[in-house]
C-alpha positions in Angstrom: 79.1 167.9 208.2 78.6 167.9 204.4 77.4 171.0 202.8 73.8 170.7 201.8 72.5 170.8 198.3 71.8 174.5 197.9 71.7 177.0 195.1 74.6 178.8 193.6 75.1 180.6 190.4 77.9 182.1 188.5 77.7 185.2 186.3 75.0 185.9 183.9 75.6 189.1 181.9 73.7 191.3 184.3 75.0 189.7 187.5 78.8 189.5 187.5 80.3 187.7 190.5 82.7 189.9 192.3 82.6 188.3 195.7 82.8 184.6 196.7 80.8 185.2 199.9 78.4 187.8 201.2 77.9 187.8 205.0 74.5 188.9 206.4 74.5 189.4 210.1 73.3 191.5 213.0 76.3 193.8 213.9 75.4 194.3 217.5 75.3 190.5 218.1 78.3 189.2 216.2 80.4 191.8 214.4 83.3 191.7 216.8 82.9 188.0 217.8 81.7 185.2 215.6 81.2 187.1 212.3 84.5 188.9 212.7 86.3 185.6 213.3 84.5 183.9 210.4 85.3 186.9 208.1 89.0 186.8 209.0 89.2 183.0 208.5 87.5 183.2 205.0 89.9 186.0 204.0 92.9 184.0 205.3 91.8 181.1 203.1 91.8 183.4 200.0 88.0 183.5 199.8 86.8 187.0 198.6 84.2 187.9 201.3 82.0 191.0 201.4 81.2 192.4 204.8 79.7 195.8 205.3 82.1 198.2 207.0 81.3 199.7 210.3 80.1 203.1 208.9 78.0 201.8 206.1 74.8 201.5 208.0 75.0 205.1 209.2 73.8 206.3 205.8 71.1 205.3 203.4 73.3 202.7 201.6 71.1 199.6 201.6 71.3 199.6 197.8 75.0 199.0 198.1 74.4 195.9 200.2 71.7 194.6 197.9 74.0 195.0 194.9 76.8 193.2 196.7 74.4 190.3 197.3 73.7 190.0 193.6 77.5 190.1 192.9 78.3 187.2 195.3 78.5 183.5 194.7 77.4 182.5 198.1 75.3 184.3 200.8 75.8 183.2 204.4 73.1 184.3 206.8 74.1 184.4 210.4 70.9 184.1 212.4 71.6 185.4 215.9 69.1 186.3 218.7 68.4 189.8 217.5 68.8 189.3 213.8 65.1 190.2 213.1 65.3 193.4 215.0 67.2 195.0 212.2 65.3 196.2 209.1 68.6 196.1 207.2 69.0 192.4 207.9 65.5 191.7 206.9 65.9 193.5 203.6 69.1 191.6 203.0 67.3 188.4 203.7 64.6 189.1 201.2 67.1 190.0 198.6 69.2 186.8 199.3 66.2 184.5 198.9 65.2 186.4 195.7 68.7 185.7 194.3 68.4 182.1 195.3 65.3 181.7 193.2 66.1 184.0 190.3 69.8 183.3 189.7 70.3 180.1 191.7 72.6 181.7 194.3 73.9 179.4 197.0 72.4 180.3 200.4 73.8 178.9 203.6 72.3 179.8 207.0 74.2 179.6 210.2 72.1 179.3 213.4 74.2 181.0 216.0 73.0 180.2 219.5 69.5 179.9 218.1 67.5 177.0 216.7 65.8 177.0 213.3 62.5 176.9 215.2 63.5 180.2 216.8 63.8 181.8 213.4 60.2 181.0 212.7 59.3 182.8 215.9 61.2 185.9 214.6 58.1 186.7 212.7 56.6 188.0 215.9 59.5 190.4 216.3 58.6 192.0 212.9 55.5 193.4 214.5 57.7 196.0 216.2 58.7 197.3 212.9 55.2 197.9 211.5 55.0 201.5 212.9 58.3 202.4 211.3 57.2 201.2 207.8 53.4 201.5 208.2 53.2 203.0 204.7 54.8 199.9 203.2 52.9 196.9 204.4 54.1 194.8 201.5 57.7 195.2 202.8 56.6 193.7 206.1 54.9 190.8 204.4 58.0 190.1 202.4 60.0 189.9 205.7 57.7 187.4 207.2 57.6 185.2 204.2 61.4 185.3 203.9 61.9 184.3 207.6 59.6 181.3 207.2 61.4 180.2 204.1 64.8 180.6 205.6 63.9 178.6 208.7 63.4 175.6 206.4 66.8 175.8 204.8 69.5 173.3 205.8 72.5 174.9 207.5 75.0 174.9 210.2 74.0 175.0 213.9 76.3 176.2 216.7 75.0 175.8 220.2 77.6 175.8 222.9 80.1 174.1 220.7 83.8 174.9 220.0 83.5 178.1 217.9 87.0 177.9 216.5 86.5 174.4 215.2 83.0 175.3 213.9 84.4 178.2 211.9 87.2 176.1 210.5 84.7 173.5 209.3 82.6 176.1 207.6 85.7 177.7 205.8 87.0 174.3 204.7 83.7 173.3 203.2 83.0 176.6 201.5 86.6 176.5 200.1 86.0 172.9 198.9 82.7 173.7 197.2 84.2 176.8 195.4 87.2 174.8 194.2 85.2 171.9 192.9 83.4 174.0 190.3 85.3 175.9 187.8 83.3 178.4 185.8 83.5 178.5 182.1 84.4 181.5 180.0 81.1 182.2 178.2 81.3 185.2 175.8 83.1 188.5 175.6 79.8 190.2 175.0 77.0 188.0 176.3 74.1 189.9 174.7 70.6 188.4 175.3 71.9 185.5 177.4 69.7 186.3 180.5 66.5 185.4 178.7 67.9 182.1 177.6 69.0 181.3 181.2 65.4 182.0 182.4 63.9 179.8 179.8 66.3 177.0 180.5 65.8 177.4 184.2 62.1 176.5 183.8 63.0 173.4 181.8 65.6 172.3 184.2 63.7 172.9 187.4 66.8 172.1 189.5 64.8 172.2 192.7 63.1 168.9 191.8 64.7 165.5 192.5 63.9 163.8 189.2 66.6 163.1 186.6 66.1 165.2 183.5 67.6 165.4 180.0 67.2 168.7 178.3 68.1 169.4 174.7 69.3 172.7 173.2 68.9 172.7 169.4 69.2 175.0 166.5 71.3 175.8 163.5 75.1 176.3 163.6 76.3 179.6 164.9 73.1 180.4 166.7 74.7 180.2 170.2 73.8 176.8 171.6 77.2 176.3 173.2 77.3 179.8 174.6 73.9 179.3 176.2 74.9 175.9 177.6 78.0 177.4 179.2 76.0 180.2 180.7 73.4 177.8 182.1 76.2 175.5 183.4 77.8 178.5 185.3 74.4 179.6 186.6 73.6 176.2 188.2 76.9 174.5 188.8 77.0 174.6 192.6 73.5 173.2 192.7 75.1 169.8 192.1 77.5 167.5 193.8 79.6 167.1 190.6 79.7 168.9 187.2 81.2 168.2 183.8 81.1 170.1 180.5 82.1 167.8 177.6 82.8 170.3 174.8 82.9 169.4 171.1 81.7 165.9 171.4 81.3 165.5 167.7 84.9 166.6 166.9 86.4 164.6 169.8 84.6 161.5 168.8 85.7 161.7 165.2 89.3 162.2 166.3 89.8 160.1 169.4 86.7 158.1 169.9 84.4 158.0 173.0 86.8 156.6 175.6 88.6 159.9 176.3 85.2 161.5 176.8 84.2 158.8 179.2 87.5 159.2 181.1 87.0 163.0 181.3 83.5 162.6 182.6 84.6 160.2 185.3 87.6 162.4 186.2 85.6 165.6 186.6 82.6 164.2 188.4 84.5 161.9 190.8 87.3 164.3 191.8 90.8 165.3 190.9 92.3 162.3 192.8 90.4 159.8 190.6 92.7 158.0 188.2 90.3 155.6 186.4 91.5 154.2 183.1 88.8 153.1 180.7 89.8 150.1 178.7 86.9 150.1 176.3 83.7 152.0 175.6 81.6 149.2 177.1 83.8 149.3 180.2 83.3 153.0 180.4 79.6 152.6 180.4 79.7 150.3 183.4 82.0 152.6 185.3 79.8 155.6 184.6 76.6 153.8 185.7 78.3 152.3 188.9 80.1 155.4 190.0 77.5 158.1 189.2 74.2 156.5 190.0 74.1 158.0 193.5 75.6 161.4 192.6 73.6 164.5 191.8 75.4 165.5 188.5 75.2 168.3 186.1 76.5 167.1 182.7 76.6 169.0 179.5 77.2 167.1 176.2 78.0 169.8 173.7 77.7 169.5 169.9 76.3 166.0 169.7 75.6 164.7 166.3 75.0 160.9 166.8 72.7 159.0 169.0 75.6 156.6 169.8 77.4 159.4 171.6 74.5 159.8 174.0 74.1 156.1 174.4 77.7 155.7 175.5 77.9 158.9 177.7 74.4 159.3 179.1 72.5 156.2 178.0 69.7 156.4 180.5 68.5 158.6 183.4 69.1 155.8 185.9 72.9 156.2 185.3 72.8 159.3 187.4 71.6 160.1 191.0 68.4 161.9 191.9 68.3 165.6 190.9 70.8 165.1 188.1 70.5 167.2 184.9 71.9 166.3 181.5 72.0 169.1 178.9 72.6 168.2 175.3 73.4 170.7 172.5 72.9 169.6 168.9 72.1 170.8 165.4 70.1 167.6 164.7 66.7 167.5 166.5 66.4 163.9 165.3 69.2 162.9 167.8 67.0 164.1 170.6 64.0 162.3 169.2 65.8 159.0 169.0 67.2 159.3 172.5 63.8 160.2 174.0 64.8 163.7 175.1 61.4 165.3 175.6 62.3 168.7 177.2 63.9 170.9 174.5 64.8 174.5 173.9 65.0 175.7 170.4 67.3 178.7 170.1 65.9 181.5 168.1 67.8 184.2 166.1 68.7 187.4 168.0 66.2 190.2 167.8 67.2 193.2 165.6 67.9 195.3 168.7 70.2 192.6 170.3 71.9 191.9 167.0 72.6 195.6 166.5 74.0 195.8 170.1 76.2 192.7 169.6 77.6 193.9 166.3 78.3 197.4 167.8 80.1 195.9 170.8 82.4 194.0 168.5 82.9 196.7 165.9 82.9 199.8 168.0 83.4 198.5 171.6 80.2 200.1 172.7 76.5 199.1 172.5 75.6 201.5 169.7 77.2 202.3 166.3 79.4 205.3 165.6 77.8 208.3 164.1 77.6 208.0 160.4 77.8 204.2 160.4 74.1 203.6 161.1 73.1 202.6 157.6 76.2 200.4 157.1 75.7 198.5 160.4 72.1 197.9 159.6 73.1 196.3 156.3 75.4 193.9 158.2 72.7 193.1 160.8 70.3 192.2 158.0 73.0 190.0 156.3 73.7 188.2 159.6 70.1 187.2 160.0 70.4 187.2 163.8 73.2 184.6 164.1 75.5 185.6 167.0 78.6 183.9 165.5 78.3 185.8 162.2 77.8 189.1 164.1 80.8 188.5 166.3 83.1 187.5 163.4 82.0 190.4 161.1 82.1 192.9 164.0 85.6 191.9 164.9 86.7 192.0 161.2 85.2 195.5 160.7 86.5 196.9 164.0 88.7 200.0 163.3 88.1 200.0 159.6 87.0 203.0 157.5 83.7 203.6 155.9 85.0 202.6 152.4 86.3 199.4 153.9 82.9 198.7 155.4 81.2 199.4 152.1 83.6 197.1 150.2 83.0 194.3 152.7 79.3 194.7 152.5 79.4 194.6 148.7 81.4 191.4 148.8 79.0 189.8 151.3 76.0 190.6 149.1 77.8 189.3 146.0 78.7 186.1 147.8 75.1 185.8 149.0 
């Protein structure tokens, strides 16, 4: 069984991924049987899996579970016969589906001795909870909506099958999907990235099956590549294959386009692929033939010529349904010429974010040292909201005395 196309994200600045998998389950049904065996098999495979310990539910610790969901790459929901009798499980389910929508988390249901149609019927079970939470009718409504939505998700179904083989298939496929997508190092201090991810998410609309090209443009040093990396991490496992082609301009100038075509094919077709591209035109043919049925996430970073786009992502029909091609460039005309209609223009950091980023690099905390307020404000004004300038200057000024700060600022102003 192939794993379905489902959502998965990697870390944004406010949602670090500590766990590979979060298990949501009804303890009375499966803790010591199916879920226990699945948890053990995942751990044996080296997959970091969160499972609530036996005593957690004795206290009011639902917040711990909800936080663990946010910190997981994949949520596995084990629907068993009495899953909906637990308000804890229902709250987890709501949170999981919220994370699926807001941060693209991969959600994989397992229907354990129940049918998906049975999950829809769980809505009736919720009525028994209404007296317990009669002061929070909105909570009950969220449970019902979540159950209906979850019943429509593709997943695994075990019904009188071989449980051991079933668990092994799940573990192998989860392992495969985790290994296929390597997350990129984004930034030491990813200030302000979440808002960019939200804006790009709207442009990408990864839930749709059309093929889209989206441009990220702006002046040098404004953070286009950082944003592209964060977006790539956030949506990587939404796709069958992914590739981030960094420094397209520099690579093309040094080695031409053939190495980039080979890297694109290698990363999207798998590690066992050993395709040699004899020429740029041959590479175009291989890309079109091999990727036209694959749902691909491709990032072309720092493009400065239309030719680069024409040879690496010449047309939407080169890629399978649901594919997304993200292009970062300083030159908006490149996007015009290639017909890229969806665009995101990166704006300078706000004064508050700029101050925080500079402080993090200069003082290793989100605010300036006492007595440095005026000095740091001078640097913020000089940087004009450019993240690269703030990072470079902050790192340079880190650990330096006030006179050294003053000297540096004078030199900057003289140079300006």
